[in-house]
C-alpha beads as a LAMMPS data file, in Angstrom:
LAMMPS data file: protein, C-alpha beads

250 atoms
249 bonds

1 atom types
1 bond types

-500.0 500.0 xlo xhi
-500.0 500.0 ylo yhi
-500.0 500.0 zlo zhi

Masses

1 110.0

Atoms # bond

1 1 1 0.000 0.000 0.000
2 1 1 1.377 3.458 -0.869
3 1 1 2.492 5.423 2.141
4 1 1 2.399 9.144 2.776
5 1 1 5.274 11.421 3.557
6 1 1 5.075 12.754 7.096
7 1 1 6.332 16.181 8.135
8 1 1 8.707 14.766 10.746
9 1 1 10.819 13.246 7.961
10 1 1 11.923 16.658 6.784
11 1 1 14.630 18.902 8.191
12 1 1 13.456 21.783 10.349
13 1 1 16.256 24.097 9.244
14 1 1 15.517 26.935 6.847
15 1 1 16.132 25.786 3.272
16 1 1 16.823 28.431 0.632
17 1 1 15.741 28.121 -2.973
18 1 1 15.164 30.119 -6.117
19 1 1 12.387 30.373 -8.689
20 1 1 13.738 29.325 -12.096
21 1 1 11.833 30.779 -15.048
22 1 1 14.387 30.376 -17.873
23 1 1 14.333 26.857 -19.389
24 1 1 17.984 26.594 -20.391
25 1 1 20.539 23.949 -19.383
26 1 1 23.149 26.624 -18.529
27 1 1 20.819 28.085 -15.888
28 1 1 20.243 24.582 -14.512
29 1 1 23.981 23.930 -14.325
30 1 1 24.674 27.214 -12.541
31 1 1 21.939 26.510 -10.000
32 1 1 23.314 23.002 -9.534
33 1 1 26.719 24.461 -8.670
34 1 1 25.269 27.006 -6.238
35 1 1 24.817 26.735 -2.471
36 1 1 21.018 26.663 -2.812
37 1 1 19.078 23.845 -1.191
38 1 1 16.340 23.533 -3.787
39 1 1 15.033 24.886 -7.084
40 1 1 11.471 25.901 -7.919
41 1 1 10.869 25.249 -11.632
42 1 1 8.085 27.567 -12.730
43 1 1 5.690 26.102 -15.283
44 1 1 2.923 28.527 -14.295
45 1 1 4.482 31.916 -15.044
46 1 1 7.900 30.818 -16.341
47 1 1 8.869 29.435 -19.736
48 1 1 8.752 25.755 -18.768
49 1 1 6.635 22.995 -20.228
50 1 1 6.782 19.334 -19.176
51 1 1 9.673 18.515 -21.508
52 1 1 11.917 21.428 -20.509
53 1 1 11.067 20.921 -16.829
54 1 1 12.095 17.263 -17.097
55 1 1 15.409 18.258 -18.693
56 1 1 16.003 20.840 -15.947
57 1 1 15.341 18.185 -13.285
58 1 1 17.705 15.766 -15.011
59 1 1 20.574 18.280 -15.002
60 1 1 20.111 19.183 -11.334
61 1 1 19.251 15.673 -10.128
62 1 1 21.266 14.497 -7.145
63 1 1 22.568 17.954 -6.270
64 1 1 19.427 19.912 -5.367
65 1 1 15.785 19.140 -4.713
66 1 1 13.561 20.153 -7.616
67 1 1 9.940 21.241 -7.281
68 1 1 7.771 22.164 -10.250
69 1 1 5.041 24.731 -9.888
70 1 1 2.475 23.327 -12.273
71 1 1 0.390 25.602 -14.523
72 1 1 -2.977 24.778 -12.924
73 1 1 -4.839 22.396 -10.610
74 1 1 -6.073 20.040 -13.304
75 1 1 -5.650 16.267 -13.089
76 1 1 -3.666 16.315 -16.332
77 1 1 -1.143 18.857 -15.039
78 1 1 -0.752 17.140 -11.670
79 1 1 -0.015 13.755 -13.233
80 1 1 2.085 14.981 -16.158
81 1 1 4.467 17.001 -13.982
82 1 1 4.767 14.240 -11.391
83 1 1 5.705 11.809 -14.159
84 1 1 8.725 13.924 -15.157
85 1 1 10.464 12.960 -11.913
86 1 1 10.665 16.162 -9.878
87 1 1 10.974 15.845 -6.103
88 1 1 7.533 17.374 -5.831
89 1 1 4.904 19.632 -7.312
90 1 1 3.721 23.055 -6.163
91 1 1 0.051 23.635 -6.956
92 1 1 -0.988 27.301 -7.312
93 1 1 -4.092 29.077 -6.046
94 1 1 -5.554 26.425 -3.750
95 1 1 -8.546 27.844 -1.891
96 1 1 -10.505 25.059 -0.210
97 1 1 -10.511 21.577 1.276
98 1 1 -12.413 20.297 -1.773
99 1 1 -9.629 21.492 -4.069
100 1 1 -7.036 19.822 -1.841
101 1 1 -9.012 16.571 -2.042
102 1 1 -9.061 16.748 -5.839
103 1 1 -5.329 17.518 -6.051
104 1 1 -4.376 14.649 -3.749
105 1 1 -6.702 12.293 -5.586
106 1 1 -4.858 13.133 -8.822
107 1 1 -1.413 12.956 -7.209
108 1 1 -1.700 9.698 -5.244
109 1 1 -2.023 6.159 -6.542
110 1 1 -4.846 3.875 -5.373
111 1 1 -6.085 3.185 -2.785
112 1 1 -5.384 6.739 -1.552
113 1 1 -6.085 8.461 -4.873
114 1 1 -6.733 7.777 -8.547
115 1 1 -3.442 8.697 -10.184
116 1 1 -3.017 6.928 -13.502
117 1 1 -0.042 4.579 -13.891
118 1 1 2.403 5.197 -16.716
119 1 1 6.055 4.466 -17.467
120 1 1 8.023 7.693 -17.032
121 1 1 11.193 9.344 -15.759
122 1 1 9.764 9.503 -12.216
123 1 1 10.552 5.817 -11.680
124 1 1 13.595 5.587 -13.978
125 1 1 11.452 4.558 -16.945
126 1 1 10.281 1.429 -15.179
127 1 1 13.497 0.389 -13.431
128 1 1 12.191 1.527 -10.026
129 1 1 8.547 1.034 -10.924
130 1 1 7.455 -1.110 -7.965
131 1 1 9.213 1.028 -5.329
132 1 1 7.811 4.237 -6.805
133 1 1 4.260 2.909 -6.697
134 1 1 4.536 1.503 -3.184
135 1 1 6.406 4.311 -1.421
136 1 1 5.526 7.927 -2.166
137 1 1 8.819 9.737 -2.615
138 1 1 7.520 13.090 -3.873
139 1 1 6.048 16.050 -2.023
140 1 1 2.682 17.633 -2.625
141 1 1 2.898 21.357 -1.902
142 1 1 -0.001 23.769 -2.230
143 1 1 0.140 27.534 -2.534
144 1 1 -1.961 29.784 -0.340
145 1 1 -2.461 33.003 -2.270
146 1 1 -5.921 34.374 -1.482
147 1 1 -7.943 35.759 1.400
148 1 1 -10.430 32.936 0.837
149 1 1 -7.712 30.343 1.425
150 1 1 -6.522 32.098 4.597
151 1 1 -10.079 32.008 5.956
152 1 1 -10.053 28.223 5.515
153 1 1 -6.415 27.653 6.421
154 1 1 -6.982 25.405 9.448
155 1 1 -9.056 22.973 7.405
156 1 1 -6.667 23.093 4.430
157 1 1 -3.454 22.409 6.354
158 1 1 -5.084 19.544 8.246
159 1 1 -5.229 17.380 5.103
160 1 1 -2.907 14.444 5.781
161 1 1 -1.696 14.022 2.188
162 1 1 -0.419 17.605 1.902
163 1 1 3.268 17.818 2.794
164 1 1 3.958 21.548 2.590
165 1 1 2.288 24.926 2.326
166 1 1 3.845 27.726 0.297
167 1 1 2.686 31.328 0.563
168 1 1 2.465 33.625 -2.455
169 1 1 2.593 37.123 -0.894
170 1 1 2.014 39.080 -4.095
171 1 1 -1.182 37.346 -5.169
172 1 1 -2.271 37.404 -1.534
173 1 1 -1.806 41.177 -1.471
174 1 1 -3.929 41.482 -4.615
175 1 1 -6.651 39.356 -3.060
176 1 1 -6.652 41.698 -0.056
177 1 1 -7.000 44.791 -2.249
178 1 1 -3.441 46.087 -1.876
179 1 1 -1.618 44.561 -4.843
180 1 1 2.158 44.630 -4.424
181 1 1 2.089 45.948 -0.853
182 1 1 3.470 42.730 0.604
183 1 1 5.036 44.452 3.608
184 1 1 1.752 46.041 4.711
185 1 1 0.360 45.059 8.097
186 1 1 -2.693 43.489 6.484
187 1 1 -0.641 41.135 4.313
188 1 1 1.904 40.364 7.009
189 1 1 -0.851 39.516 9.490
190 1 1 -2.313 37.001 7.025
191 1 1 1.150 35.540 6.437
192 1 1 1.576 35.070 10.174
193 1 1 -1.856 33.429 10.398
194 1 1 -0.862 30.881 7.738
195 1 1 2.504 30.191 9.363
196 1 1 0.930 29.663 12.781
197 1 1 -1.666 27.283 11.339
198 1 1 1.131 25.198 9.815
199 1 1 3.072 25.175 13.073
200 1 1 0.020 23.874 14.943
201 1 1 -0.076 20.747 12.786
202 1 1 3.714 20.557 12.387
203 1 1 3.536 21.071 8.643
204 1 1 6.353 22.693 6.672
205 1 1 5.642 26.253 5.513
206 1 1 7.483 28.187 2.831
207 1 1 7.245 31.649 1.298
208 1 1 8.528 33.747 -1.589
209 1 1 10.737 36.579 -0.325
210 1 1 12.001 38.577 -3.298
211 1 1 14.564 40.560 -1.320
212 1 1 17.358 39.984 1.171
213 1 1 15.492 41.968 3.832
214 1 1 12.331 39.899 3.457
215 1 1 14.352 36.701 3.375
216 1 1 16.001 37.501 6.699
217 1 1 12.681 38.495 8.253
218 1 1 10.933 35.312 7.160
219 1 1 13.856 33.210 8.382
220 1 1 13.512 34.797 11.832
221 1 1 9.765 34.124 11.785
222 1 1 10.436 30.419 11.453
223 1 1 9.733 29.620 7.809
224 1 1 11.282 26.307 6.795
225 1 1 11.556 27.115 3.083
226 1 1 12.237 30.492 1.484
227 1 1 12.395 31.292 -2.226
228 1 1 14.890 34.141 -2.181
229 1 1 14.048 35.511 -5.636
230 1 1 13.647 34.753 -9.352
231 1 1 16.509 34.062 -11.753
232 1 1 15.484 36.980 -13.982
233 1 1 15.085 39.399 -11.079
234 1 1 18.497 38.526 -9.652
235 1 1 20.114 38.999 -13.060
236 1 1 18.510 42.418 -13.525
237 1 1 19.438 43.511 -10.003
238 1 1 23.068 42.446 -10.433
239 1 1 23.280 44.123 -13.839
240 1 1 21.771 47.368 -12.531
241 1 1 24.128 47.447 -9.543
242 1 1 27.145 46.824 -11.746
243 1 1 26.201 49.521 -14.253
244 1 1 25.381 52.035 -11.536
245 1 1 28.728 51.422 -9.857
246 1 1 30.749 51.741 -13.066
247 1 1 28.870 54.726 -14.508
248 1 1 28.989 56.663 -11.255
249 1 1 32.661 55.950 -10.624
250 1 1 34.810 59.064 -11.036

Bonds

1 1 1 2
2 1 2 3
3 1 3 4
4 1 4 5
5 1 5 6
6 1 6 7
7 1 7 8
8 1 8 9
9 1 9 10
10 1 10 11
11 1 11 12
12 1 12 13
13 1 13 14
14 1 14 15
15 1 15 16
16 1 16 17
17 1 17 18
18 1 18 19
19 1 19 20
20 1 20 21
21 1 21 22
22 1 22 23
23 1 23 24
24 1 24 25
25 1 25 26
26 1 26 27
27 1 27 28
28 1 28 29
29 1 29 30
30 1 30 31
31 1 31 32
32 1 32 33
33 1 33 34
34 1 34 35
35 1 35 36
36 1 36 37
37 1 37 38
38 1 38 39
39 1 39 40
40 1 40 41
41 1 41 42
42 1 42 43
43 1 43 44
44 1 44 45
45 1 45 46
46 1 46 47
47 1 47 48
48 1 48 49
49 1 49 50
50 1 50 51
51 1 51 52
52 1 52 53
53 1 53 54
54 1 54 55
55 1 55 56
56 1 56 57
57 1 57 58
58 1 58 59
59 1 59 60
60 1 60 61
61 1 61 62
62 1 62 63
63 1 63 64
64 1 64 65
65 1 65 66
66 1 66 67
67 1 67 68
68 1 68 69
69 1 69 70
70 1 70 71
71 1 71 72
72 1 72 73
73 1 73 74
74 1 74 75
75 1 75 76
76 1 76 77
77 1 77 78
78 1 78 79
79 1 79 80
80 1 80 81
81 1 81 82
82 1 82 83
83 1 83 84
84 1 84 85
85 1 85 86
86 1 86 87
87 1 87 88
88 1 88 89
89 1 89 90
90 1 90 91
91 1 91 92
92 1 92 93
93 1 93 94
94 1 94 95
95 1 95 96
96 1 96 97
97 1 97 98
98 1 98 99
99 1 99 100
100 1 100 101
101 1 101 102
102 1 102 103
103 1 103 104
104 1 104 105
105 1 105 106
106 1 106 107
107 1 107 108
108 1 108 109
109 1 109 110
110 1 110 111
111 1 111 112
112 1 112 113
113 1 113 114
114 1 114 115
115 1 115 116
116 1 116 117
117 1 117 118
118 1 118 119
119 1 119 120
120 1 120 121
121 1 121 122
122 1 122 123
123 1 123 124
124 1 124 125
125 1 125 126
126 1 126 127
127 1 127 128
128 1 128 129
129 1 129 130
130 1 130 131
131 1 131 132
132 1 132 133
133 1 133 134
134 1 134 135
135 1 135 136
136 1 136 137
137 1 137 138
138 1 138 139
139 1 139 140
140 1 140 141
141 1 141 142
142 1 142 143
143 1 143 144
144 1 144 145
145 1 145 146
146 1 146 147
147 1 147 148
148 1 148 149
149 1 149 150
150 1 150 151
151 1 151 152
152 1 152 153
153 1 153 154
154 1 154 155
155 1 155 156
156 1 156 157
157 1 157 158
158 1 158 159
159 1 159 160
160 1 160 161
161 1 161 162
162 1 162 163
163 1 163 164
164 1 164 165
165 1 165 166
166 1 166 167
167 1 167 168
168 1 168 169
169 1 169 170
170 1 170 171
171 1 171 172
172 1 172 173
173 1 173 174
174 1 174 175
175 1 175 176
176 1 176 177
177 1 177 178
178 1 178 179
179 1 179 180
180 1 180 181
181 1 181 182
182 1 182 183
183 1 183 184
184 1 184 185
185 1 185 186
186 1 186 187
187 1 187 188
188 1 188 189
189 1 189 190
190 1 190 191
191 1 191 192
192 1 192 193
193 1 193 194
194 1 194 195
195 1 195 196
196 1 196 197
197 1 197 198
198 1 198 199
199 1 199 200
200 1 200 201
201 1 201 202
202 1 202 203
203 1 203 204
204 1 204 205
205 1 205 206
206 1 206 207
207 1 207 208
208 1 208 209
209 1 209 210
210 1 210 211
211 1 211 212
212 1 212 213
213 1 213 214
214 1 214 215
215 1 215 216
216 1 216 217
217 1 217 218
218 1 218 219
219 1 219 220
220 1 220 221
221 1 221 222
222 1 222 223
223 1 223 224
224 1 224 225
225 1 225 226
226 1 226 227
227 1 227 228
228 1 228 229
229 1 229 230
230 1 230 231
231 1 231 232
232 1 232 233
233 1 233 234
234 1 234 235
235 1 235 236
236 1 236 237
237 1 237 238
238 1 238 239
239 1 239 240
240 1 240 241
241 1 241 242
242 1 242 243
243 1 243 244
244 1 244 245
245 1 245 246
246 1 246 247
247 1 247 248
248 1 248 249
249 1 249 250
């Protein structure tokens, strides 16, 4: 019988990752060589499809954990992106217990769920087929990004098949009517509510930071996973800083 991952199997230290949006092997290799703990492969807003995400996972495999944010909550997306062999999926915009039930049903094999069986990279193209089916080795992470989800957070985080919660502060701010104001008291209070709900049930909670200051703050708050930034944003910030320094140098 397939078994679930339990939260006590995961390290309680703060793990740092990055959101990868550029589907190129050179980016994957650079991230593999970095001191990051994990990589978030973005198939929702980034340039990844299932094929490029699989290639990205293959390059990084063994060096960093890879999690794919899938484009939507559909059964097809859940199963397709699990089959590519990432260490887990991140499902965006989850708002209710019913949606969690549907996601877990798609992500777990019988008797827990109804995931379809197919030969794929996830189980080494059949080499590790039996072990993969009998022992769940991938994480199911859901994103909390709306006021509606926060209102139902206690019920959502209680679902036993969900391994991690990840907060999307920017969409959350938009849902609260203050788009982009992620440091506002209203948004930060909701973030704290989500984090506390996860702590109550000893479930891992992560968040997107976007800046060094936010990263340090969230680390002090007790988040177990932090996405420090995006690949594109870090590139633009480094380029701007370099140009400013050189152009303003007497």
